[in-house]
KOLFIVEX-904889 format. One record per atom (N, C-alpha, C): residue in one letter; z, y, x. Coordinates in steps of 0.05 Angstrom, whole numbers, plus 5000, padded with zeros to 4 digits. Example, Ala and Ser with C-alpha at 12.3 -4.5 7.8 and 13.67 -1.06 7.14 Angstrom:
2
a515648865264a515649105246a515649345264s514249555257s514349795273s515750015258
//
This chain:
583
m500049765017m500050005000m500050255017a501750255038a502150495055a499550565070e498050345078e495650395094e493550535078e493450495051e491450615034e491950915030k494351005035k495151275030k494551455054k494151705048k493651895069k496351985080v496451995107v498952095121v499052405117l501052495104l501352785099l502852925121l504952795131l506552905152l507252675172s506352725197s506852515217s508852615238v511252495238v513352575256v513352385280k513252485304k513152325328k515252405348d517052225355d519052255375d520552525374l521652585350l522852845345l525752845355w526453045372w529153095381w529953385373v532253405359v533153665350v535953705361k536453935373k539053985385k540154255376f542854285379f544254535371f545954625394r546054885398r547955005417r550555075401v552754935409v555254975394v557455035414r558455275414r560655365432r560255275460g557955335471g557455275499g556654985505r556454815483r555654535488r553054485472i551854255479i549354175465i549953935447l549353955422l549653735403l546853635395t546453375399t543853255393t543953135364a542753275345a542953195317a540852985309i538453005320i536252825315i535352705341r535152435343r534652305368r532152125366g529852235371g527452085374g526351955349i526452105327i525451995301i522351995301s521151775293s518251755288s517951645259l516451785243l516151705214l513651835203d512051675188d509851785174d510551805144i510052045133i510552095104i507852125090y507451965069y504851945056y504552135032e502052185025e501352355002e502252214977n503452374959n504252284932n506352064931e507752014952e509851814952e512651944948s514651774943s517451864942s518951714963i519851854983i521351725005i524151835005a526151655006a528951735006a530051725034i531551935043i532851935069i535751895063v536851665072v539551575065v541351565089g543851625085g545851595107g548351745101e550451695117e553051825113e552752125120s554752285112s554752565120s554752585151g553152765162g552952795190g550952615204s549452455188s547552265200s544952415208g544552655198g542152815206g540152845184k540852765159k538852775137k537753055132s539653245128s538753515121s537453655145v538453605169v537353725194v534453635197f534053375193f531353255196f529353405178t529953445152t528053575134t527853875139k529953995149k529854275155k527854345177t527354145194t525454195216t522654235206f521854095185f519154125175f518954335152a521254465146a521154695128a521654945143g522054925170g522555165186g525155295179m527255145173m529755255163m532155175180l531655105205l533855045223l535555295227d538155255230d539955475236d539155605263s540055855267s539156005291s539955875317n542055705317n542855575342n541555305346g539755225327g538454975329g535555005340f534654795353f531954805365f530754525367i528154515366i526654255369i526254225399d527554025411d527453985440d524853855448q523953665433q521353535438q520353385414g517753305415g516653155392g514653335377s513353205357s511353355342s511653285312l510753485295l510753455266l508053545256i506153365255i503453435247i503153425217f502553655205f502253685176f499253685169n498453475155n495553435149n494853565121d494653825121d493953965096d491254085100e489153955089e486354045094e485854335085e486954405062e486554675051e487654885069l490154835078l491555035096l490255035123a489254795132a488154775159a485354895161d483954915139d481155015140d481155315149t479755375170t479855635183t477055745187h476756005179h474256145184h474956415198v473556475219v474056725234v471356875237k471357125231k468957285232k468057335261l465457335266l464357385293l463457675294t465257845303t464558135307t463558175335p462458415341p461658475369p463958455388s466458535379s468758515395s469458225402a469158055381a469657765385a467757645405h465257715404h463157615423h463957705452r464857955455r465658055482r467957895493m470057855476m472457715484m471757425492m470057305476m469357015481m467657005507a465957195512a464357195537a466157215561d468157395560d469957425582d471557175587a472457045565a474056795567a472356575579l469856565571l468056345581l467556375610k467256625619k466756675648k469156575664k471556635654k474056545669k474256245670l473656115648l473755825648l471655695665n469155805665n467055695681n467655745711d468755985718d469456035745d471655855755s473355755737s475555585744s474855285742a472455225733a471754945727a471754765753k471254895776k471154735801k473954635808l476054755797l478754665803l479254375794e477754285774e477954015764e476953815785l475053895802l473953725822l476053635843g477953815848g480053745868g482753685856a482953645829a485453605815a487153385827a485853155833a487452925843a488752985870t487253125887t488353205913t490453425910y490053605891y492153815886y494753685877q494553475861q496953335852q498453205876k496853105895k498052985920k499453205936i498253445937i499453665952i502153735938l502153755912l504653825898l506853605902a505953355902a507853135906a509053155934l507353215954l508153235982l510153475985e509653695972e511353925973e514053865960t513953715938t516453635925t518153455943e516753275957e518153095976e519553265998k518153476007k519253646028k521753786018r521553895992r523854035981r526253855978e525653615968e527953425964e529153335991h527453326012h528453246038h530353466050s529853716042s531453936052s533554036032s533753896009s535753965989s536653715974l537353745949l538253515933l535853395919s535853135915s533652995900s534153065871e532053015854e532253065825e534552905813e534952655822e537152485812e539852605819e540052705844e542652825852e543153085837k541053245832k541453495817k542353425789a541153215777a541853135749a544753045748k545552905768k548352805769k550353035771v549753225789v551453455792v551553625767k549253655754k549053815730k550753675707q550553415706q552153265686q555153305690e556053285716e558853335722e559653615714y557953815721y558554095715y558654135684d556654025669d556654055640d559153935627d559953705638d562353575627d564853745631l565053855655l567354025660l567354285643v564954405640v564754645623v565354575594a564554345585a565054255557a568154215553k569454095573k572354055570k573854325570r572854505588r574154775589r573754915562t571354895551t570755025525t572454915503d572854645503d574554525482d577354615485a578354635510a581154735515a581455025506f579455185512f579555465504f579555495473n577855345460n577755345430n580355255418l581555045431l584154945421l586355155424k586255305445k588255515450k588155725427q585755785417q585555985396q586855905370t587355635367t588555545341t591655555341f592855595365f595755605367f596955865356d599355845345d600856075335d602256205359r601556455366r602656585390r605656625388s606756635364s609656685362s611256435362k610056205355k611555955353k610655735373e608355765385e607255545402e606655645430k608455795441k608055905468k607855695490d609355475486d609255255506d606455125506k605355085483k602654965481k600555155493i600955415488i599055615499i599155605530r601555595541r601955585570r600655335582e601155105568e600054855578e596954855577t595854975556t592954995554t591855185575d593155405580d592255595601d592255445628r594355285633r594355125658r591954935660l591354815637l589054625636l586454775641i586155015629i583755175632i583455255661n585555345674n585555415702n584755185720d585854945712d585154705727d582254645726y581054675702y578154625699y576554835715d577555085715d576155295730d576055225760e578355125770e578455045798e576554815804q576454615786q574654385789q571654475789i571054675772i568254775770i567654925796k569455085807k568955225832k568655015855a570354815855a570154615876a567554465875l566654405851l564054265848l561754435858k561754695852k559754875862k559754895892k562154905904k562454925933k561354675946k562054445934k561054185945k558054175944e556854265922e553954265920e552654435940e553754685944e552654875963e552854765992q555154635998q555554526024q553554296030l553154136010l551253916012l548454016017v547654226003v544954346006v544654456034r546754596044r546654706072r546354486092e547754266088e547554036107e544853916107r543753886083r540953766081r538853946094k539154216090k537254406102k537354386133a539854376143a540154356172a539054096183a539553876169a538553616178a535553606177s534353736156s531453736153s530153906174a531354126181a530254306202a530154166229n532153986233n532253846259n530753576259d529553506237d528053256235d525153306243a524753316269a522053386280a519953186271a520552936271a518552736263a517552766235f519452816216f518752856188f517053106185n517953326198n516553576196n513653566207k513353416228k510753386240k508853236221r509953016210r508352856191r507553026167y509453186158y508953356134y506753556140e506953696162e504953896169e502153786171e502053546185e499453416189e498253336162r499953206145r498953106119r498253336101h499853546102h499353786084h496753926092a496253946118a493854076128a491353916121a491653646124a489353466117a488653486087l490753486070l490253496041l489053766033k489953976045k488854246039k485954266047a485354146070a482554156079a480853986060q481853756051q480453586033q480053726006y482053875997y482054015972y479854235973e479854385994e477854605997e474954495997e474654266009e472054136010e471154045982e473053925968e472453835940e471554065922l472754295926l472154525909l469354635913k468054535934k465254625939k463154455923g464154255909g462354075895g461054215871q459354065857q457854165834q459254085808v459454285790v460554235763v458354125745s458953925730s456853805713s456353985689p453853975678p453154125654p455054055630a455953815629a457753735607a460353895606v461353965630v463854125632v463354405621y461054525628y460354795618y460054785587q458854575577q458554545548q461354515535r463154365547r465854345537r467254605537n466854765558n468155025560n467155215538e464655195530e463655355507e465155285481i465655035477i467154945454i470055045456l471255025480l473955115484l474255405478v472455575486v472555855480v472455905450k470755755436k470655785407k473255705394e474555495405e477055405394e479255605400i479055735424i481055945430i480856165410y478456265404y478156485385y478956405357l478256165349l479056065323l482056055320s483455985342s486355945343s487856215342v486556435351v487956695352v486856885330g484856795315g483556965296g485357085274r487556945268r489357045246r491257265255y491357315282y493157515292y491957795291g493658005293g492658275296g491258315323v489858535326v488158575350v489758555376r491958695378r493558685403r494558405409q495658285388q496758015392q494557815398r492157865386r489957685391r489057685421v488957925432v488157945461v490257805478k492857865472k495057745487k494957445486m494657335462m494657045458m492156915472m489957055470m487556945482m487756925512n488957125525n489457115554n491356885561k493356855544k495256635549k493956365548l492156325528l490856075525l488856015548v487456225557v485656195580v487256115605d489456245609d491156185632d492155895631a492955815607a494055545603a491855335608l489455395600l487155205604l486355195634v486455415648v485855425676v487955255691k490555295684k492655135696k492154835691a491354765666a490854485659a488554375676m486454535680m484254445698m485254395726k486854565736k487854535763k489554285766l491054215745l492753975746l491353725738g488853745730g487253505723g487853395695v488653565677v489053485649v486353415637d486153195623d483653115611d483153285585l481653495587l481353675565l479353575545n478053345551n476353205530n478053035511d480552985520d482352825503d483653005482e483452925456e484453095435e487453155437d488952955443d491852975445d492653165468q491253125491q491853295515q491153585509r488853625495r488053905489r490054035469n490953875450n492953975431n495554075446l496353915465l498853985480l498554245495v496154295506v495754555521v495954795502f494754755478f494854975458f497555015446d498954785441d501454785426d503654975436d503855005462d505855175474d505455475468i502955545459i502355825453i501755875424t500155705412t499555725383t498255475373f497955455346f496555215335f493655215346r492754975353r489954935361r488254915336v485955055334v484055025313v481654875325r481254635315r479054465325r476354575314y474454635332y471854735325y470254535309l469054625287l467354455271l464354535271d463954795263d461254905262d461355205261e458955335259e458855625258e456355715244t456455975236t454056115227t453756365244a451856525239a451456775254a453856955250e455156935226e457357115219e460157025226s460556755227s463256655231s463456385245l465756325255l466456065266l468055915245h467755645244h469155485225h470555255240g473155215233g474655005246g476954895228t478354695238t480654585224t483054595242c485254695231c487654745247c489354495250v490254445274v492154225279v494954335275l496154285252l498654415245l501054255255n501954325278n504354205290n506754375283l508254305263l510454475253l512754485274a512754315294a514854335314a514254555334k511854675332k511054875352k510255145339v511355195315v510655455302v511855685319q510155865329q511056085345q510956355330y509456355310y508756615295y510156605269a511956795264a513556795239a511856795214k509556935215k507856945190k506756675183d506456495203d505456225197d507356075177w509956125181w511855995163w511556085134s510656345130s510356445103s508056305089q506256185104q503956035093q504755745087i507055665098i507855385096i510255355078r512455495085r514955475071r514655595043g515355435023g515055534995g512355474984k510355534999k507555504989k506655214992r507155085014r506254815019r508654615020i510954705030i513354535031i515654695018a516654584995a518754724981a521254554981t523554684976t526154544976t527754594951v528954384941v530954414919v533654334931f535554534932f538154484944f540154374923q542454274934q544354144916q545854324897d546354574905d547854754887d546054974876p545254954851p543355144840p544455434839m547155454838m548255724836m547855884862t547955744885t547455884911t544455914916s542855764902s539855784906s538756014890l540156114870l539156334853l540656594858n539256814856n540457074860n541957154834p544657194835p546057234809p545457504796i544257704810i543757964798i540858014791i539157804793i536357824785i535757634763t534257714743t533657544721t532157294729i532357084713i531056834718i527956874720g526857024701g523957064700g522957204725k524557404734k523757574758k523757394783q525757204784q525957034808q523556844810i522556754787i520256574788i517656734793t517256964779t514757114783t514557234811s516857304824s516657424851s515457234870i516156974867i515056764885i512056724880i511356724854i508556694847i506856924858l507857164855l506457404865l506257404895k508257304909k508257314938k506157114949h505956874937h504256674949h501456634935q501156754911q498656714897q497456974889d494856984889d493357234883d493057254853c494957394840c494757424811c496257684802t495757764777t497058004766t499857934756e501458134750e504158084740e504057944713a502158014696a501857884670a501257584673e499457514693e498757244698e501157094710a502657234728a505057104740a507157044718r507457224698r509357184676r508456934660r505856914655r504756694638r505356434653r504856424680r505256184695r508156114696a509956314698a512856274700a513856144673l512856254651l513656144625l512755854621e510355804631e509255534629e510955334645l511755424669l513555264686l516255214673m517355424661m519955404648m519755194625r517555194611r517254984590r516954704602k515454684624k515054424636k517554304647v519454474657v521954364667v524154344645g523254394620g525054334597g526954554589i526154804593i527855034584i527055094555p528855054536p528155114508p527955424504k526055504486k525655784479k525355954505a523355874521a522955994547a522656304546e521156404525e520656694523e523356834520a525156724503a527656854497a529556844521r529256624539r531056594561r529956724587f527456834586f526156934610f527657154623d528957334608d530357564620d533357514622d534257264619d537157204623d537757194652y540357214658y541357194686y542356914691p542556824716p543356544722p546056464709f547956654707f550556584696f550356514666q548156584653q547756524625q546656244621y546056104643y544955834642y547055634650s546955394640s548755174648s547855074676g549454904689g548854794715g546154644715g545854474695g543354314692g540954494688m541254704672m538954884666m538255044692r540355124707r539855274732r538255094752q538954844752q537554664771q534654624762r534154634736r531354614726r529854864734i531155094735i529855344743i529255334773v531055224789v530655184818v528155014822i527954804807i525654624809i523054774801a523254934780a520955094771a520055294794i521955414807i521355594830i519955444852a521155204858a519955044880a517154964875l516554904849l513854814841l511955044834s512855284835s511155514826s508655544843c508755454868c506355474885c504955204889q505755014873q504654744874q504554634903p506954594915p507154504943p506154214946k505654144971k504853874977k507253694981i509453814991i511953664996i514253804982l515753654966l518153764953l520553614965i522153774980i524553664992i526853694972c528153474965c530353484946c532953424961d534453624968d536853584984d539253544966e539753294959e541853214941e541953394916p539753414901p539653604879p541353554855t542653314854t544253254831t547253244837t547953294862t550753264871t552653454855a551753704851a553553904838a553453884807l551953684797l551553674767l553253454755d553753484729d555153294713d553553034712v554952804712v553552544712v551452514691t552052624667t550152594645t547652754649i547752954666i545453124671i543753014695q545152864713q543852774737q541352604731a541552424712a539352254705a536952414694q537552624679q535552784667q533952934689i535453044709i534053184731i532352994748l533452764754l531852564769l529352484754q529552444728q527252374712q525252594711l526252844710l524453084710l522953104736i524253054758i522853074785i520652864786k521252624777k519252404777k516952454758d517552554734d515452614714d513552834724l514753044736l513153274746l511353184770q512352984785q510752884808q507952774798k507952644775k505552534764k503552754758e504552984749e502853214741e501953374764f503853434783f503253614805f502453474831n502653214832n501853054855n503053134881y505653194881y507053254906y508453014918t509153034943t510652824957t513552904955i515252714947i518152764945i519552654970v521152824983v522852735005v525652774994f527052564987f529552574974f531852514993i533652714997i535952675015i538252594998t539552375004t541852294988t543652095002h546152064994h547851855003h548451664981d547151714957d547651554933d545351354930l545951104936l543850894934l542950844906g544550924886g543650904858g541351094853v541451324864v539251524862v536751404875v537051284899v534851164914v533450964896a534950784883a533750574868a532050674845n532650914834n531251024812n528951204820v529051324844v527151534851v525051444871a525851284892a524251254916a522351014915d520051054930d518250834935d519050704962r519850874981r520650775008r523350905015v524750775034v527450865042v527550875073a528551095083a529051115112a532151145115v533450955128v536350965131v536851095158l538451315158l539051465182l541951405191y542251385217y544951365229y544951495256a546851685259a547151835285a544451945294g542952065275g540552205283g538052025288q538251775280q535951585285q535351445259v532751375255v531951195233v532650915242i534550775229i535250515238i534150295220e533150375196e531750185179e529850335162l527450225158l525350355142l523750135127g523450185101g521849995085g521650085057t520349925040t520249975012t522949945000v523450034975v525950004963v526749714961e524749544954e525249254952e526049144979d524749225001d525449135028d528349195034v529049445030v531749535039v533949435021f533549424995f535649334976f535949034976y533648884975y533848594972y533748444997d532748565019d532648425045d533448605068p535748735066p536548915088p537048765113r536348885136r536648745162r538648875182h539149135178h541049265197h543849245187p545749195204p548649175195p549649425181y548549655189y549349905176y548349915147t545949825142t544849805115t546549605099w547349385111w549149185098w551649335090a552849495107a555349625102a554949835080l552749985080l552350175058l552050045031l550649815030l550249675004l552949554996s554449445015s556949325008s559049524997s558549785005s560349994996s559850084968l557749994956l557050094928l559149994908p560450194895p562550114875p561349944852q558849994846q557549844824q557249554829l557349474855l557049184863l559749054867a561949204865a564549094871a565248884849q566648674857q567548464838q570148564824k570448464800k572948534785k575348424801d577348604803d579848534817d579448494847g576948554857g576348524885g576848794899k577048784926k577549024942k574849164948l574849424944l572349584949l571949604979y569549534988y568949525017y568649815028s569649865052s569250125065s568550065094i566850245105i565950215133i568150315151t569150155169t571250235188t570250435208g572050585219g571350775241g569851015232t568851175251t567251415245t564751415262p562751565253p560251595269p560851705297p559151645317p559651735344p559352035347s560652155367s560252435373s557452485383l556052675372l553252735380l553252935403y555553005413y555553175438y555052995462n555852745460n555652565483n553152395482q552352305506q550052115507q550951855495i549351735477i550151485465i548751255480i550451065489i549450835504i549250595485g546950465485g546650225467g546150305439d547050125420d546650175391d548950355382a548250585369a550250785360a552250665341f551350455326f553150335305f554950125317a554650055343a556049835355a559149845351p560450075356p563450085353p564450015325r562750045305r563549995277r562349745266n560849605282n559349375273n560949115277p561748985255p563248725258p561548505270h558948535271h557148335282h556048425309c557448605323c556548715348c556048505370l553748525383l553148345405l553648495431k553948355454k554448495479k552248695486i549748615481i547548785487i547549045471d548849045448d549049285431d550549505446t552449435463t553949635478t552649725503l550449595510l549149655536l546449785534e544849695514e542149785512e541249855483e539850065480e538950145453e536849955443p537149855419p535049665409p532449805402p530249665404p527649775395p527449745365m525349855353m524849825325m523249565321f524549365309f523149105305f521649115278q519348985276q517848975252q518548715237v519448735212v520248505196v517848405180t516548595166t514148545151t512248785156e510048785142e508149005144e509349275137t511249275119t512449535110t515349565118h516549365131h519449365136h520049355166f521749545175f522449565203f525549615205a526749495226a529649545230a530249555260k532149735267k532849785295k535449635302t535349375305t537749225311t537048985329w538848925348w538448695366w538648435350l539748425326l539848185311l537148065304l535048235305l532348145300l530948045325d532248055348d531047945372d530947645369p528747515378p528547215375p530847075389h532047195410h534247055424h536947105413a537147275392a539747355380a540747125363p543447095361p544546895344p543946955314k543746755298k543046785270k545646875255i545547105243i547847215229i547047275200e548347155181e547647205153e548847475143k547447595125k548547845114k550947785097p552747975092p555247935077p554647805050e556547635041e556147485016e555847674992g557247904993g557148084970g554448204964i552648204984i550048334979i547748124981r548547874979r546347664977r545647644947d543147604942d542147564914d543147784896i542648044904i543748264888i541748384869h539448254866h537348364849h538348414820e539548214808e540548254780e542748464778k544548464799k546748654799k545648934799l543548984816l542449254819l541049334793v539549154782v538049224757v540049304735k542349154734k544349214714k545849474720a546549504746a548149734754a546650004752f544050004759f542550254760f540450274739n540250074722n538350084700n535450134710i534749994732i532150044745i529849964727
//
């Protein structure tokens, strides 16, 4: 089923981190996941597992101290990606200048392999006269650990009562001073080691002679290689590159366009020098990504260039780009409708303002569309309620309005961040049914964030189980509910009150999730896993494939692992689930 669907959002090796009081917290750790068009996928896990952070990355809503450290989020929206840029006299001049620079630099590719050898030799020389990369990493880790401990001690000190806990304050001050001394000593030790290495390197005549001879030979070889002939195919490729550069910067203002164009040319020249294969689509994307979205050239007329944009949401550099994506193509319904609505603006105004911002229409047309949406989400007497304020609506009605606002621009992806948590139980089912019913009409993809597996059973086609910032199990609802393979998924299902036996004890998962400040060794769930293997504490498991649609990240699926049955309480649970959740 999944293979027949179009991939709408492709997440590859995503890492998201936060700067928190001088420390780095890793919230998302290497998630790879494809989300398909018109599907409903549930993101499940305990609080703090990374569910909301994960979806905030592709809505451009990370907090200011959060950042995407690595990975890509490719959004395949053909309508948004389609790009046309006018060919003015100014454009032709800019493109001609850029083409000259690229063609003048094309010979650098002829000597790229030798240039890489020169760089490697220079790195070897630096490491011989200083610390190696491994040694630097080790010293940095020690330094970061000490700074983190000092920061924790300082933060703890702020919590003490100055009038009643003077002893604790003095003890903490002593601890802080001790960490300060250790940090100074570590820096001194590092500086001393560098000085010793430099002195030893200066006196190593044999090494220095070999280095000078090898370096001179490589430089001579490099200069000779740059005298070679560039093939016509490279010049043809450069012509396409220039068109892609102009397509990629065409949406910017004139000043910004010139600046970005120069940056892209410099980046491509650097790539040529390093031997990057610019004929490879992925490599070319990476060169563009650090500056702006790459627009792949398709065709042209005398008046304009035409291309399709490679929308990597992990690399959005331009604030205006988010205004074309957030709300318009990717919308969010949050869990508390009261905080999602402005209490001093009428309901009608809040819906029409979004329509007017993202769609080309008059106020009268925006009002007509808003009223139509209000009716679709089940607001009775929409005309009479149009000028009411949020406080005049019940919680369920407010959530219906939030859904109407989210759907006002007909987004491709609707993120539902626990949208029923703040609602009465009797209203929750209505809201879930509404979201599903509207999906059939508007053809959006639902990404449903929840810790309630009952919601998953009723809403989702597929389930991604998150733990400590990783997807640890992925499959269809049937895969995950009826044939779970990860011990954490077993624990989540065993915790369902609806499956508890009469007079039996309700299962709870022992322990707490790991600290995301620290590097996690092995399987993150190992300390809480009653079926933990020795390898779980040593090495992170890969993602094993169970079936065509089912994957799980646990060493229990390794062919050499002992056979462990899932807990008795969740065996043969099909009938229990049907009865419990009215599926």
